[in-house]
N, C-alpha and C positions, 0 to 999 in steps of 0.2 A: 504494500500500500504506500509506503514511503517513496518508493520508486515512481509510482504513478503521480504522486503529488509533486515531486521534483520535475517530472516530465511535463506536467500540466502547466507549471510556471513558465516553461520554455516553449512548448509547442503542443497544441491540442491534438494535432495530427499524430505525432509520435506517441502521445499518451494513449490515444485510442488504439493505435496499432499494437502496442505492448499489452494494453488491457484485453484486447480481443485474443491475443495469443495466450495470455495467462488464463483467461476464462476457458478457452478451448482445451488447454492442457488440463485444467481441473475437471471439466465435464466429460471429456472423452476417456475411454478406457486407457489405462497406463500401458505404454509400449516403450521399452528402452530405445528402440530404433528411432522413435520420434522425440521422446522426452529429452534425451541427452543432447542431441544436436540443437534442439530448440533452447534449452537452458544455456548452452554454450554461446549461442547467437545472442541471447539477451544479455549475458555477461559481457560479451564482446562489444555490443552496442553501448553498454554502460561505461566500459573502459574508453571507448572512442569519445564518448561525450565528455568524460573527465579529462582526457589527454588533449584532444583537438576537436572542440565542438564545431569549429568552422567546416569540418569535413562532412557533417550531417546536414543535408539540404533542409531548409525550413526551420532549423533550430535556432539560428542567430538572426537578429534583425539585419536588414540590409544597411550597408554603410551609406552615410549621407555625404 
């Protein structure tokens, strides 16, 4: 939930993408072939946001 709040402050689009993925992961039957890559992708997205947020489209406001 904290991740969704932090993403909401930056981008509603990315918050909804991660929220849909997390909801699908909770509602669908557990399969390691899907859950592990999805979890790694979410962690990777978080690391990219922390290290270089300008690489994520729509995350930072345009320069004036």
